[in-house]
SEDOTOR-307193 format. One record per residue (C-alpha): x, y, z; residue in one letter. Coordinates in steps of 0.5 Angstrom, whole numbers. Layout:
BEGIN
X | Y | Z | a;
...
***
This chain:
BEGIN
0 | 0 | 0 | m;
2 | 7 | -1 | l;
4 | 10 | 4 | k;
2 | 18 | 7 | s;
4 | 24 | 4 | i;
6 | 26 | 11 | a;
11 | 20 | 12 | s;
15 | 21 | 5 | r;
16 | 28 | 7 | l;
18 | 26 | 14 | a;
23 | 21 | 11 | t;
26 | 26 | 5 | e;
26 | 32 | 11 | l;
28 | 27 | 16 | a;
24 | 30 | 21 | v;
18 | 26 | 26 | r;
12 | 25 | 22 | e;
7 | 28 | 26 | n;
10 | 34 | 26 | q;
9 | 34 | 18 | v;
2 | 32 | 19 | a;
2 | 38 | 24 | a;
4 | 43 | 19 | t;
1 | 40 | 13 | i;
-6 | 42 | 18 | e;
-4 | 49 | 18 | l;
-2 | 50 | 11 | i;
-9 | 47 | 9 | d;
-12 | 51 | 14 | g;
-10 | 57 | 11 | g;
-3 | 59 | 15 | a;
4 | 63 | 11 | t;
10 | 60 | 13 | v;
12 | 66 | 16 | p;
7 | 65 | 21 | f;
7 | 58 | 23 | i;
15 | 59 | 23 | a;
14 | 64 | 27 | r;
8 | 63 | 31 | y;
7 | 55 | 31 | r;
14 | 52 | 33 | k;
10 | 47 | 39 | e;
6 | 45 | 33 | v;
11 | 43 | 28 | t;
17 | 42 | 33 | g;
21 | 47 | 31 | g;
21 | 47 | 24 | l;
24 | 53 | 20 | d;
22 | 57 | 15 | d;
27 | 53 | 10 | t;
25 | 46 | 12 | q;
17 | 49 | 11 | l;
19 | 53 | 5 | r;
20 | 45 | 2 | t;
16 | 42 | 6 | l;
10 | 46 | 2 | a;
12 | 45 | -4 | e;
14 | 38 | -4 | r;
7 | 37 | -1 | l;
4 | 41 | -8 | v;
9 | 36 | -11 | y;
7 | 30 | -8 | l;
0 | 31 | -8 | r;
1 | 32 | -16 | e;
4 | 25 | -16 | l;
-2 | 22 | -12 | d;
-7 | 24 | -17 | d;
-4 | 23 | -23 | r;
-2 | 15 | -20 | r;
-10 | 15 | -19 | d;
-11 | 18 | -26 | s;
-7 | 12 | -29 | i;
-9 | 7 | -24 | l;
-17 | 8 | -27 | a;
-15 | 9 | -34 | s;
-11 | 2 | -34 | i;
-16 | -1 | -30 | r;
-21 | 1 | -35 | e;
-17 | -3 | -40 | q;
-18 | -9 | -36 | d;
-10 | -9 | -35 | k;
-9 | -8 | -28 | l;
-6 | -13 | -26 | t;
-3 | -15 | -18 | p;
5 | -13 | -20 | e;
3 | -8 | -24 | l;
-1 | -5 | -19 | t;
4 | -4 | -14 | a;
10 | -2 | -19 | a;
6 | 4 | -19 | l;
4 | 6 | -12 | y;
12 | 4 | -11 | a;
13 | 10 | -16 | a;
16 | 16 | -13 | d;
17 | 21 | -18 | n;
13 | 23 | -24 | k;
18 | 20 | -29 | t;
17 | 13 | -26 | a;
11 | 13 | -26 | l;
9 | 16 | -34 | e;
14 | 10 | -35 | d;
10 | 5 | -32 | l;
3 | 8 | -35 | y;
8 | 9 | -42 | l;
5 | 1 | -46 | p;
-3 | 3 | -44 | y;
-2 | 10 | -45 | k;
-7 | 12 | -50 | p;
-4 | 14 | -57 | k;
-5 | 15 | -64 | r;
-4 | 10 | -69 | r;
3 | 8 | -68 | t;
6 | 3 | -74 | k;
6 | -2 | -69 | a;
-1 | -1 | -68 | q;
-3 | -2 | -75 | i;
2 | -8 | -75 | a;
-2 | -12 | -70 | r;
-9 | -10 | -74 | e;
-5 | -14 | -79 | a;
-4 | -20 | -75 | g;
3 | -20 | -74 | l;
5 | -20 | -66 | q;
5 | -27 | -67 | p;
10 | -27 | -72 | l;
14 | -22 | -67 | a;
13 | -26 | -61 | d;
15 | -32 | -65 | s;
22 | -30 | -68 | l;
24 | -27 | -61 | l;
22 | -33 | -57 | a;
26 | -37 | -62 | d;
31 | -34 | -66 | p;
34 | -40 | -70 | s;
28 | -40 | -74 | q;
28 | -36 | -81 | s;
26 | -29 | -81 | p;
24 | -29 | -88 | e;
22 | -36 | -89 | t;
17 | -36 | -82 | l;
14 | -29 | -85 | a;
11 | -31 | -91 | l;
6 | -35 | -87 | t;
3 | -29 | -85 | y;
2 | -25 | -91 | l;
-4 | -20 | -91 | n;
-5 | -17 | -97 | v;
-11 | -14 | -95 | e;
-8 | -11 | -89 | a;
-2 | -9 | -94 | g;
3 | -14 | -91 | v;
4 | -16 | -99 | g;
12 | -19 | -98 | d;
16 | -22 | -93 | a;
20 | -15 | -92 | k;
13 | -11 | -91 | a;
11 | -18 | -85 | a;
18 | -17 | -83 | l;
17 | -9 | -83 | d;
11 | -9 | -78 | g;
14 | -14 | -73 | a;
20 | -11 | -72 | r;
15 | -4 | -71 | a;
11 | -8 | -66 | i;
18 | -11 | -62 | l;
21 | -3 | -63 | i;
15 | -1 | -59 | e;
15 | -7 | -54 | q;
23 | -6 | -52 | f;
22 | 2 | -52 | a;
15 | 2 | -47 | e;
19 | -3 | -42 | d;
19 | 2 | -36 | g;
24 | -2 | -32 | e;
29 | -2 | -38 | l;
28 | 5 | -39 | l;
29 | 7 | -33 | g;
36 | 4 | -33 | r;
39 | 6 | -39 | l;
35 | 13 | -37 | r;
40 | 13 | -31 | e;
46 | 11 | -35 | k;
46 | 16 | -39 | l;
46 | 21 | -35 | w;
52 | 18 | -31 | n;
56 | 17 | -38 | e;
54 | 21 | -43 | a;
58 | 27 | -45 | e;
55 | 34 | -47 | l;
59 | 36 | -53 | a;
57 | 43 | -57 | a;
59 | 46 | -64 | s;
59 | 52 | -68 | v;
53 | 52 | -73 | v;
57 | 54 | -79 | a;
57 | 62 | -81 | g;
56 | 63 | -74 | k;
63 | 63 | -70 | e;
64 | 72 | -71 | q;
57 | 73 | -70 | e;
57 | 68 | -64 | g;
64 | 71 | -62 | a;
62 | 71 | -54 | k;
60 | 63 | -54 | f;
68 | 61 | -58 | a;
69 | 57 | -51 | d;
64 | 52 | -54 | y;
66 | 52 | -61 | f;
68 | 45 | -59 | d;
66 | 43 | -52 | h;
66 | 37 | -49 | r;
64 | 36 | -41 | e;
60 | 30 | -37 | p;
53 | 32 | -37 | l;
52 | 30 | -29 | r;
57 | 35 | -27 | s;
56 | 40 | -32 | t;
55 | 46 | -27 | p;
49 | 51 | -27 | s;
51 | 57 | -31 | h;
55 | 53 | -35 | r;
49 | 49 | -38 | a;
45 | 56 | -38 | l;
51 | 59 | -42 | a;
50 | 53 | -47 | l;
43 | 52 | -48 | l;
43 | 60 | -49 | r;
48 | 59 | -54 | g;
43 | 54 | -57 | r;
37 | 58 | -58 | n;
41 | 64 | -60 | e;
42 | 60 | -66 | g;
51 | 60 | -65 | v;
52 | 53 | -62 | l;
49 | 46 | -64 | s;
49 | 42 | -57 | i;
48 | 33 | -57 | a;
50 | 29 | -53 | l;
54 | 23 | -53 | k;
55 | 16 | -51 | y;
61 | 13 | -54 | q;
67 | 16 | -57 | p;
67 | 20 | -65 | d;
72 | 14 | -67 | e;
67 | 8 | -65 | t;
66 | 5 | -72 | p;
59 | 5 | -73 | i;
57 | -2 | -73 | t;
60 | -4 | -66 | e;
54 | -4 | -61 | r;
53 | 0 | -56 | s;
53 | -1 | -48 | s;
46 | 1 | -49 | y;
44 | -3 | -54 | e;
47 | -9 | -51 | l;
43 | -8 | -44 | l;
36 | -8 | -48 | i;
39 | -14 | -52 | g;
40 | -18 | -45 | q;
33 | -15 | -42 | r;
30 | -18 | -48 | f;
34 | -25 | -49 | g;
37 | -22 | -56 | v;
44 | -24 | -58 | q;
49 | -26 | -62 | d;
50 | -33 | -63 | k;
50 | -34 | -71 | g;
43 | -36 | -71 | r;
38 | -35 | -77 | a;
34 | -29 | -74 | a;
39 | -26 | -69 | d;
42 | -21 | -74 | k;
35 | -20 | -76 | w;
33 | -18 | -68 | l;
40 | -14 | -67 | l;
38 | -10 | -72 | d;
31 | -8 | -68 | g;
35 | -7 | -63 | v;
39 | -2 | -66 | r;
34 | 2 | -70 | l;
30 | 1 | -62 | c;
35 | 5 | -59 | w;
39 | 10 | -64 | r;
32 | 12 | -67 | a;
27 | 11 | -61 | k;
29 | 11 | -53 | i;
36 | 15 | -54 | f;
33 | 20 | -59 | l;
27 | 21 | -53 | s;
32 | 20 | -47 | l;
36 | 25 | -50 | e;
31 | 31 | -50 | l;
29 | 29 | -43 | e;
36 | 29 | -40 | l;
37 | 36 | -43 | m;
31 | 38 | -40 | g;
33 | 35 | -33 | r;
39 | 39 | -34 | l;
35 | 45 | -36 | k;
32 | 43 | -29 | d;
37 | 43 | -25 | a;
41 | 48 | -28 | a;
35 | 52 | -27 | d;
34 | 51 | -19 | g;
41 | 52 | -18 | e;
41 | 59 | -21 | a;
34 | 60 | -18 | i;
38 | 59 | -11 | k;
43 | 63 | -12 | v;
38 | 69 | -15 | f;
34 | 67 | -8 | a;
40 | 69 | -4 | d;
42 | 74 | -6 | n;
36 | 77 | -6 | l;
35 | 76 | 1 | h;
42 | 78 | 3 | d;
40 | 85 | 0 | l;
32 | 86 | 3 | l;
35 | 85 | 9 | l;
42 | 90 | 8 | a;
43 | 95 | 14 | a;
38 | 100 | 14 | p;
41 | 107 | 15 | a;
34 | 109 | 19 | g;
29 | 115 | 20 | q;
35 | 121 | 17 | r;
34 | 126 | 12 | a;
37 | 124 | 6 | t;
38 | 127 | 0 | l;
38 | 122 | -6 | g;
42 | 123 | -12 | l;
41 | 120 | -20 | d;
46 | 120 | -23 | p;
47 | 123 | -30 | g;
51 | 127 | -35 | l;
48 | 131 | -41 | r;
40 | 130 | -38 | t;
43 | 133 | -30 | g;
43 | 129 | -23 | v;
36 | 129 | -21 | k;
36 | 131 | -14 | v;
30 | 128 | -8 | a;
30 | 131 | -1 | v;
26 | 126 | 3 | v;
25 | 126 | 11 | d;
27 | 122 | 16 | g;
20 | 118 | 14 | t;
21 | 118 | 7 | g;
16 | 123 | 6 | k;
19 | 128 | 0 | v;
20 | 135 | 2 | l;
23 | 138 | -4 | d;
26 | 136 | -11 | t;
30 | 139 | -17 | t;
35 | 137 | -23 | a;
42 | 140 | -23 | i;
47 | 139 | -29 | y;
54 | 140 | -25 | p;
57 | 135 | -31 | h;
59 | 135 | -39 | e;
57 | 139 | -43 | p;
53 | 146 | -38 | r;
59 | 144 | -32 | r;
55 | 148 | -27 | e;
59 | 146 | -22 | w;
59 | 151 | -17 | d;
52 | 153 | -18 | k;
50 | 145 | -16 | s;
53 | 146 | -10 | i;
49 | 152 | -8 | a;
43 | 149 | -9 | i;
44 | 143 | -6 | l;
47 | 146 | 0 | g;
41 | 151 | 1 | a;
37 | 144 | 1 | l;
41 | 141 | 5 | c;
41 | 147 | 9 | t;
33 | 147 | 10 | r;
31 | 141 | 11 | h;
37 | 138 | 15 | h;
39 | 133 | 11 | v;
44 | 128 | 15 | d;
45 | 123 | 9 | l;
46 | 123 | 1 | i;
45 | 117 | -2 | a;
49 | 117 | -9 | i;
46 | 112 | -15 | g;
51 | 108 | -18 | n;
49 | 108 | -25 | g;
52 | 113 | -30 | t;
57 | 119 | -28 | a;
56 | 116 | -21 | s;
63 | 117 | -18 | r;
63 | 124 | -22 | e;
57 | 125 | -18 | t;
60 | 123 | -12 | d;
66 | 128 | -12 | k;
61 | 134 | -12 | l;
57 | 130 | -6 | a;
65 | 131 | -2 | q;
65 | 137 | -5 | d;
58 | 139 | -2 | l;
60 | 136 | 6 | i;
66 | 140 | 5 | k;
64 | 146 | 3 | a;
58 | 145 | 9 | y;
61 | 142 | 14 | p;
56 | 144 | 20 | q;
51 | 139 | 17 | l;
55 | 133 | 19 | g;
53 | 129 | 12 | m;
55 | 123 | 10 | t;
55 | 120 | 3 | k;
54 | 113 | 1 | i;
54 | 110 | -7 | v;
48 | 105 | -7 | v;
45 | 101 | -11 | s;
40 | 104 | -16 | e;
38 | 98 | -20 | a;
31 | 97 | -21 | g;
30 | 105 | -20 | a;
28 | 106 | -28 | s;
23 | 101 | -27 | v;
19 | 103 | -21 | y;
20 | 110 | -23 | s;
16 | 108 | -29 | a;
11 | 103 | -25 | s;
4 | 104 | -24 | e;
6 | 105 | -17 | l;
10 | 110 | -18 | a;
5 | 114 | -22 | a;
0 | 112 | -16 | k;
5 | 114 | -10 | e;
8 | 121 | -15 | f;
2 | 124 | -19 | p;
5 | 130 | -21 | d;
12 | 128 | -21 | m;
17 | 128 | -27 | d;
18 | 120 | -28 | v;
25 | 122 | -28 | s;
25 | 125 | -20 | l;
21 | 119 | -18 | r;
28 | 115 | -19 | g;
32 | 120 | -14 | a;
26 | 119 | -9 | v;
27 | 111 | -9 | s;
35 | 112 | -9 | i;
34 | 116 | -2 | a;
29 | 111 | 1 | r;
33 | 105 | -1 | r;
38 | 108 | 4 | l;
34 | 109 | 10 | q;
30 | 103 | 9 | d;
32 | 97 | 3 | p;
27 | 93 | 5 | l;
21 | 98 | 4 | a;
23 | 100 | -2 | e;
26 | 95 | -6 | l;
19 | 90 | -5 | v;
16 | 97 | -9 | k;
21 | 93 | -15 | i;
19 | 87 | -18 | d;
25 | 83 | -16 | p;
27 | 81 | -23 | k;
29 | 87 | -24 | s;
34 | 88 | -18 | i;
39 | 85 | -21 | g;
42 | 81 | -17 | v;
41 | 74 | -21 | g;
44 | 69 | -26 | q;
42 | 68 | -32 | y;
35 | 70 | -29 | q;
31 | 71 | -36 | h;
33 | 64 | -38 | d;
31 | 60 | -32 | v;
23 | 58 | -32 | n;
20 | 64 | -31 | q;
14 | 62 | -26 | s;
19 | 58 | -22 | q;
23 | 64 | -20 | l;
17 | 69 | -19 | a;
15 | 63 | -14 | r;
22 | 63 | -11 | a;
23 | 70 | -10 | l;
16 | 72 | -8 | d;
18 | 67 | -2 | a;
24 | 71 | 0 | v;
21 | 77 | -1 | v;
15 | 74 | 4 | e;
21 | 71 | 9 | d;
24 | 78 | 10 | c;
19 | 82 | 10 | v;
15 | 77 | 16 | n;
22 | 78 | 19 | a;
23 | 85 | 20 | v;
16 | 86 | 21 | g;
12 | 93 | 19 | v;
10 | 99 | 22 | d;
3 | 99 | 20 | v;
2 | 106 | 21 | n;
7 | 108 | 16 | t;
8 | 102 | 12 | a;
6 | 103 | 4 | s;
2 | 99 | 0 | v;
7 | 94 | -3 | p;
9 | 93 | 4 | l;
4 | 91 | 7 | l;
1 | 86 | 1 | t;
8 | 83 | 3 | r;
5 | 81 | 10 | i;
3 | 74 | 13 | s;
-4 | 73 | 11 | g;
-5 | 80 | 8 | l;
-6 | 81 | 0 | n;
-7 | 87 | -5 | s;
-14 | 88 | -3 | t;
-13 | 88 | 5 | l;
-7 | 92 | 5 | a;
-11 | 98 | 1 | a;
-16 | 97 | 5 | n;
-11 | 98 | 12 | i;
-7 | 105 | 8 | v;
-15 | 108 | 6 | a;
-18 | 106 | 14 | y;
-11 | 110 | 17 | r;
-12 | 116 | 13 | d;
-19 | 117 | 14 | q;
-18 | 115 | 22 | n;
-11 | 116 | 23 | g;
-6 | 112 | 26 | a;
-8 | 106 | 29 | f;
-7 | 105 | 36 | k;
-8 | 99 | 37 | n;
-7 | 92 | 34 | r;
-15 | 90 | 35 | k;
-17 | 96 | 31 | q;
-15 | 93 | 25 | l;
-21 | 89 | 26 | l;
-25 | 95 | 24 | k;
-21 | 95 | 17 | v;
-27 | 93 | 11 | p;
-25 | 85 | 10 | r;
-20 | 83 | 15 | l;
-24 | 78 | 19 | g;
-21 | 74 | 24 | e;
-17 | 69 | 21 | k;
-13 | 74 | 17 | t;
-12 | 77 | 24 | f;
-8 | 71 | 26 | e;
-4 | 70 | 21 | q;
-2 | 79 | 20 | a;
-2 | 82 | 27 | a;
5 | 79 | 30 | g;
8 | 82 | 24 | f;
4 | 88 | 25 | l;
7 | 94 | 30 | r;
4 | 99 | 33 | i;
9 | 104 | 36 | s;
7 | 109 | 41 | g;
0 | 106 | 42 | g;
-4 | 104 | 47 | d;
-1 | 98 | 49 | n;
7 | 97 | 48 | p;
6 | 90 | 47 | l;
4 | 93 | 40 | d;
10 | 95 | 38 | a;
13 | 88 | 38 | s;
13 | 81 | 35 | s;
9 | 78 | 41 | v;
3 | 75 | 38 | h;
-4 | 78 | 41 | p;
-6 | 71 | 43 | e;
0 | 70 | 47 | a;
-1 | 77 | 52 | y;
-4 | 73 | 57 | p;
3 | 70 | 58 | v;
6 | 77 | 58 | v;
1 | 79 | 64 | e;
2 | 74 | 67 | k;
9 | 75 | 68 | i;
8 | 81 | 69 | v;
3 | 80 | 76 | a;
8 | 75 | 78 | r;
14 | 81 | 78 | l;
9 | 86 | 81 | g;
11 | 90 | 75 | r;
9 | 94 | 69 | e;
9 | 92 | 61 | v;
13 | 98 | 59 | k;
17 | 98 | 66 | s;
20 | 91 | 64 | l;
21 | 92 | 57 | l;
29 | 92 | 56 | g;
29 | 90 | 63 | d;
35 | 84 | 62 | s;
36 | 83 | 70 | v;
29 | 82 | 71 | a;
27 | 78 | 65 | l;
33 | 73 | 66 | k;
30 | 71 | 73 | s;
25 | 69 | 69 | v;
23 | 61 | 68 | k;
20 | 61 | 62 | a;
17 | 53 | 64 | a;
14 | 58 | 70 | d;
9 | 60 | 64 | y;
7 | 54 | 59 | t;
1 | 51 | 59 | d;
-2 | 47 | 54 | e;
-2 | 52 | 48 | r;
3 | 56 | 49 | f;
10 | 51 | 49 | g;
17 | 53 | 53 | l;
19 | 55 | 45 | p;
14 | 61 | 45 | t;
15 | 63 | 52 | v;
22 | 63 | 51 | m;
21 | 67 | 44 | d;
17 | 72 | 48 | i;
22 | 74 | 54 | l;
28 | 74 | 48 | k;
23 | 80 | 45 | e;
21 | 83 | 52 | l;
28 | 83 | 53 | d;
30 | 87 | 46 | k;
23 | 90 | 44 | p;
21 | 90 | 36 | g;
29 | 88 | 35 | r;
31 | 88 | 28 | d;
35 | 82 | 25 | p;
38 | 86 | 20 | r;
46 | 88 | 22 | p;
47 | 95 | 24 | e;
49 | 100 | 18 | f;
56 | 101 | 15 | k;
59 | 104 | 9 | t;
64 | 102 | 5 | a;
69 | 109 | 4 | t;
72 | 109 | -4 | f;
79 | 111 | -4 | q;
79 | 119 | -7 | d;
83 | 119 | -13 | g;
81 | 112 | -16 | v;
74 | 114 | -20 | e;
75 | 110 | -26 | d;
79 | 103 | -28 | i;
85 | 108 | -31 | k;
86 | 109 | -24 | h;
87 | 102 | -21 | l;
94 | 99 | -20 | q;
96 | 92 | -18 | p;
98 | 91 | -12 | g;
91 | 97 | -9 | m;
88 | 95 | -3 | v;
81 | 98 | -3 | l;
74 | 98 | 1 | e;
68 | 96 | -4 | g;
61 | 93 | -3 | v;
60 | 86 | -6 | v;
54 | 88 | -11 | t;
53 | 81 | -13 | n;
55 | 73 | -11 | v;
55 | 68 | -16 | a;
57 | 60 | -16 | n;
64 | 63 | -18 | f;
66 | 68 | -14 | g;
63 | 75 | -12 | a;
63 | 82 | -16 | f;
66 | 88 | -12 | v;
63 | 95 | -13 | d;
70 | 99 | -12 | i;
68 | 105 | -14 | g;
70 | 105 | -21 | v;
64 | 104 | -25 | h;
66 | 97 | -26 | q;
65 | 91 | -21 | d;
71 | 87 | -21 | g;
70 | 80 | -20 | l;
73 | 76 | -13 | v;
75 | 69 | -15 | h;
72 | 63 | -11 | i;
78 | 61 | -10 | s;
81 | 68 | -7 | a;
75 | 69 | -3 | l;
78 | 66 | 3 | s;
85 | 63 | 5 | s;
81 | 56 | 6 | k;
77 | 51 | 0 | f;
70 | 54 | 0 | i;
65 | 51 | -5 | d;
59 | 56 | -3 | d;
61 | 64 | -3 | p;
56 | 66 | 0 | r;
60 | 62 | 6 | k;
64 | 68 | 6 | v;
60 | 74 | 3 | v;
53 | 76 | 2 | k;
50 | 82 | -2 | a;
52 | 88 | 1 | g;
58 | 87 | 5 | d;
64 | 92 | 6 | v;
70 | 89 | 4 | v;
77 | 89 | 4 | k;
80 | 88 | -3 | v;
87 | 88 | -6 | k;
87 | 89 | -14 | v;
91 | 83 | -18 | l;
91 | 85 | -25 | e;
87 | 91 | -29 | v;
86 | 90 | -37 | d;
82 | 97 | -39 | v;
81 | 94 | -46 | a;
76 | 90 | -44 | r;
74 | 93 | -37 | k;
77 | 87 | -33 | r;
79 | 88 | -26 | i;
81 | 81 | -22 | a;
80 | 82 | -15 | l;
83 | 77 | -8 | t;
80 | 78 | -1 | m;
87 | 75 | 1 | r;
90 | 81 | 2 | l;
97 | 77 | 2 | s;
96 | 75 | -5 | d;
102 | 77 | -10 | e;
100 | 81 | -15 | v;
99 | 77 | -21 | g;
97 | 70 | -18 | t;
90 | 70 | -21 | v;
86 | 63 | -20 | s;
86 | 59 | -27 | r;
80 | 54 | -24 | g;
75 | 57 | -29 | a;
72 | 58 | -36 | r;
69 | 63 | -39 | p;
62 | 64 | -39 | e;
57 | 68 | -44 | a;
51 | 70 | -40 | g;
49 | 75 | -36 | r;
49 | 76 | -29 | a;
44 | 81 | -28 | g;
41 | 88 | -29 | d;
45 | 93 | -26 | q;
43 | 100 | -29 | r;
48 | 104 | -32 | g;
54 | 99 | -29 | r;
57 | 95 | -34 | q;
58 | 88 | -32 | s;
65 | 85 | -35 | p;
64 | 81 | -42 | s;
68 | 76 | -45 | r;
71 | 76 | -51 | a;
75 | 69 | -55 | q;
81 | 68 | -52 | q;
88 | 67 | -55 | p;
93 | 62 | -54 | a;
98 | 65 | -49 | g;
94 | 71 | -46 | e;
95 | 72 | -39 | s;
92 | 70 | -33 | a;
87 | 74 | -32 | m;
82 | 71 | -37 | a;
82 | 65 | -32 | a;
79 | 71 | -26 | a;
73 | 72 | -30 | f;
72 | 65 | -31 | a;
65 | 66 | -32 | k;
63 | 73 | -32 | l;
57 | 74 | -35 | k;
56 | 79 | -42 | q;
50 | 84 | -40 | r;
***
């Protein structure tokens, strides 16, 4: 009998079945992953958000698998071909591929050559020759002629019998499974250039004559190869034996098919005919089908890895340190079109906007400083956020001169990523938020706000436009969207939001809410003023008890009626806090942050059937540091003065920079020269690492040494091992063609064909992606 889904998931996740069963019940009841992870630890036995995400995804897959199994069983039962053995095999199939292999012989299909041959009465001929190869095929075939059915001679009869055997061989589920895994483990992925595409597809030159084991092809290389094929530059195929193998030599795959059905070369009359059938079955049917399937499998695996990289980078970017509620000047750099300027207060409210023209061709440097100085003085600006696009370093120098001209303001300048700012500026959301503001100025507002609170601002942008992924346009888009949406949801709920200041997009990501409810919350807030307590949320149209349960713990109210409303303590657990303060003889407000008093509280004294030890311990932690932000402390990188262009770089320089993107092969670092450098994975640490994210993540401030600079190709090789000697660039990688992410205004390093004897620089840019 088939094990329950809970049992199967428990085995996969290496957890107890009752944990899984309880989680499934919560999910089916409408609970979200963030809510379950944070407020139902007792129920799930402490499963974390990663485990819960995996469980939820696999739950969908296994339910679809069971539905398909039921459908297949019903189909075969209707054909009156369901045997106990087949039923057991179908129940034992643990994936969709194995299930479809078993169903293949019974699957309704268009009339095939084999079916036509069976209708002509040729099944006995095929069975007879397979059972007794000592018979002469030609002689035996003459006894099965059927002119009315189109079988007028021995050749026609034997062709029909062979079609029957080929279909029989190709629909053997167990055999297909063995051949599939053998091919996956042993085949090589071969690429060659399409004739005449050499110049047009120069970026794929390293794959013009390329072979490597299929199963070990890394994600980024697989996607590069597939992109080359999609662009018509590369031809890709699977090779299961050396090219020089004589065409007459039987492959190990043909031998496997022969062994399965007892076909051997013993010199008998029908052996050659049967062996030719095996060869035709493998080369013209099974291999072609498996090649297509395994290429899909490779793509799926590559997609999964690339999506994971994107999701990890997005997670790090969203949870980057916020500068906080400080008046900020946002500068969206530009040359001919000018620098767009926006001033926002500590809450992100727009106070002023304008445009200045300090650069070519107008060169209004002093005038620009005077305009900015007046704005900063009027609005008490504390921070200057500079977009990292075109003219970023020139604008950074302008900000530096501004700070020198107005030292009394004590301003700090920071260069921030403006990836996706242009997408937001032209969006419907931005139009609703700033209906009377010019599109070009909206980007400056976004740049200022994303310094104050990256999470709150970046949720307004499609995650795919933020530019921290590998081959994001090549992977499965629906799968990518689901993964990124899950990351955004987890990050927003991990931090929580102030219900009195949060935007609709930010509220939409809160557990239990959607865009309609988020809009209703903002509308209620606008009409009735700030929320005084969490209970008021129940007055919001369409926000019922179930939604309140899911969302309340993640919605914070500062300065309200109940100090607990500003914490992550869920309203359902307020009675626990009331018991604690009653026993201590204190008020809630006075207890908040009192570490000494809270350390004296024994969590076990306050547990009951509803609230277990994990929840009570979480409550005590929250009371100790109410409203704590899981994001790191705000730090900034200081770009070296005088180093503003790639031409200013010299090998051996030690610089400070910001990690902008992390890929499987290393990390990209912005060192303030309009061109990210690459720290190859081998140069990230003195110890061996298999995942760059174990050392760095997007947003980290790091120190790097310049190893090599190629101005012509705009390539910068960096190392975080400051003891590395200049010129010692890793040789462990291969150039790729592709995209590391869309970073507006910045130039991603590109790869050209590598000539013989080229320096180690090419190796450092092993897997850099083209825009």
